[in-house]
C-alpha positions in Angstrom: -89.5 63.4 48.8 -90.9 66.8 47.6 -94.0 67.2 45.7 -95.3 70.4 43.9 -98.7 71.1 42.7 -100.7 74.1 41.1 -98.8 77.2 40.4 -95.5 75.8 42.0 -95.6 72.8 39.7 -96.1 75.2 36.6 -93.2 77.2 37.8 -90.9 74.3 38.4 -91.5 73.1 34.7 -89.9 76.1 33.5 -86.8 76.3 35.7 -83.3 75.0 35.3 -82.5 71.9 37.7 -80.2 74.2 39.8 -83.0 76.7 40.4 -85.3 74.0 41.6 -82.8 72.4 44.0 -81.8 75.8 45.6 -85.6 76.6 46.1 -86.2 73.2 47.6 -83.0 73.6 49.9 -84.3 77.2 50.9 -87.8 75.8 51.9 -86.2 73.0 53.8 -83.8 75.3 55.6 -86.8 77.4 56.6 -88.9 74.5 57.9 -85.9 72.7 59.7 -82.8 74.1 61.3 -80.7 75.7 58.7 -77.6 73.9 59.7 -79.2 70.4 59.5 -80.2 71.0 55.7 -77.3 70.2 53.4 -76.6 73.0 50.8 -76.6 70.4 47.9 -78.5 67.1 48.1 -76.6 63.8 47.5 -79.1 62.8 44.9 -82.3 64.1 43.3 -84.8 63.4 40.5 -86.8 66.2 39.1 -89.9 65.0 37.1 -91.7 67.4 34.7 -95.0 65.6 34.4 -96.7 68.8 33.0 -94.5 68.6 29.9 -94.7 64.7 29.7 -96.9 63.7 26.5 -98.1 60.8 28.3 -99.0 62.0 31.8 -99.8 65.7 30.9 -99.5 66.6 34.6 -102.2 64.1 35.9 -101.8 61.9 39.0 -104.2 59.8 40.8 -106.1 60.4 44.0 -108.8 58.9 46.2 -111.8 61.6 46.2 -114.1 61.6 49.5 -116.0 58.7 50.0 -113.4 56.3 48.3 -111.2 53.7 50.1 -107.9 52.0 49.7 -109.6 49.0 47.9 -110.6 51.2 45.1 -106.9 50.9 43.8 -107.2 47.1 44.0 -110.3 47.3 41.8 -108.6 49.6 39.3 -105.7 47.1 39.1 -107.9 44.3 38.0 -108.0 43.3 34.3 -110.4 45.4 32.2 -112.1 42.1 30.7 -112.6 38.6 31.7 -110.3 37.5 29.0 -107.6 36.4 31.5 -107.8 32.7 30.6 -106.1 33.3 27.3 -102.6 32.0 26.7 -102.3 34.3 23.7 -100.0 37.1 24.9 -101.4 39.6 22.3 -104.9 39.0 23.7 -103.7 39.4 27.4 -101.9 42.7 26.6 -104.9 44.1 24.9 -107.4 42.9 27.7 -105.5 45.1 30.3 -105.1 48.7 31.2 -101.5 49.7 31.9 -101.0 52.6 34.1 -97.9 54.6 34.7 -97.4 56.6 37.8 -96.9 56.5 41.5 -99.2 53.4 42.4 
């Protein structure tokens, strides 16, 4: 898994897939023995979160002073209306997150 942020992420947003793959392979070949890095990966997925209208490049992180339990707290329903059997009420009482967690 490769993650790019900052200027690199902005650069990747504008590149063709073939350019992104060749750049990643070049960096991996520099870090590891060049012979051990395949010239073309077997599979890959390039996300373009910066141009995604729902994420707009955002991602979650734990700032200093946080702990892993903070994600558990964020995963809880946003209201105490969880006893309802009405699916519309249940759906509107929760925040739904898309992302890596």
